C-alpha atoms as one frame of an Amber mdcrd trajectory, in Angstrom:
protein
   0.000   0.000   0.000   1.265   3.452  -0.943   1.337   6.092   1.755   0.563
   9.804   1.479   2.307  12.764   3.051   0.218  15.136   5.162   0.376  17.718
   2.341  -0.876  15.234  -0.241  -3.716  14.169   2.060  -4.689  17.816   2.508
  -4.718  18.305  -1.280  -6.997  15.274  -1.672  -9.272  16.522   1.123  -9.493
  19.962  -0.507 -10.419  18.449  -3.871 -13.022  16.177  -2.292 -14.466  19.039
  -0.224 -14.796  21.216  -3.330 -16.546  18.433  -5.239 -18.873  17.726  -2.307
 -19.768  21.422  -2.001 -20.647  21.461  -5.704 -22.517  18.123  -5.452 -20.211
  16.622  -8.083 -20.469  12.935  -7.229 -18.952  11.882 -10.563 -15.886  14.034
  -9.844 -15.464  12.377  -6.449 -15.633   8.929  -8.080 -13.112  10.033 -10.743
 -10.746  11.283  -8.033 -11.041   7.972  -6.178 -10.339   6.052  -9.413  -7.346
   8.270 -10.192  -5.838   7.714  -6.751  -6.370   3.942  -6.897  -4.894   3.850
 -10.410  -1.901   5.943  -9.316  -1.223   3.710  -6.333  -1.352   0.625  -8.564
   0.997   2.187 -11.144   3.488   3.176  -8.457   3.399  -0.273  -6.862   3.926
  -2.010 -10.235   6.775   0.186 -11.434   7.854   2.803  -8.887  10.662   4.302
 -10.945   8.826   4.893 -14.202   7.254   8.296 -13.595   8.334  11.499 -15.284
  10.925  13.721 -13.577   8.476  16.646 -13.955   5.380  17.625 -15.889   6.411
  18.349 -19.465   5.088  21.933 -19.463   6.690  22.572 -16.042  10.270  21.215
 -15.941  10.980  23.491 -12.965   8.943  21.078 -10.832  11.631  18.392 -10.994
  12.829  17.424  -7.528  15.506  14.874  -6.634  13.843  11.600  -5.717  10.415
  12.607  -7.079   8.500  11.236 -10.052   5.204  12.341 -11.612   2.445  10.277
 -13.204  -0.863  11.243 -14.742  -3.955   9.289 -13.895  -7.335  10.154 -15.346
  -7.252  13.987 -15.072  -4.889  14.257 -12.107  -1.146  14.643 -11.738   0.362
  12.700  -8.865   3.888  13.249  -7.570   5.583  10.641  -5.436   8.903  10.066
  -3.751  10.688   7.145  -5.301  12.731   4.725  -3.288  12.199   1.519  -1.412
   8.979   2.861   0.147   7.303   5.230  -2.357   5.049   7.922  -0.882   2.599
  10.192  -2.707   3.598  13.804  -2.046   1.217  15.820  -4.273  -2.129  15.430
  -6.070  -3.389  18.082  -8.502  -6.157  18.386 -11.050  -4.619  18.664 -14.520
  -5.522  22.338 -15.036  -4.420  23.534 -11.573  -1.713  26.161 -11.243   0.757
  23.549 -10.059   3.915  25.701 -10.160   2.140  28.236  -7.953   1.377  25.561
  -5.360   4.702  23.767  -4.910
């Protein structure tokens, strides 16, 4: 099972809260699918993510990798025990948040 940092959990909670406030049940289900898919991808091949999002190479961090799942970008620390460190909707202002 892949863990989450406190920051990543807060990002997920904020997304879920926004979707709940807007009564967007389909968006909540899509977020859940994206997270499950991301966890599975990381478990299968932890070192295969991108070093950064292609439009944002400045987001590269040593020991981090990025994957896209459904409409979300997920960053995770690579290593023997990968941990998800960030979760963003694809059109978010990601550079402004990290």
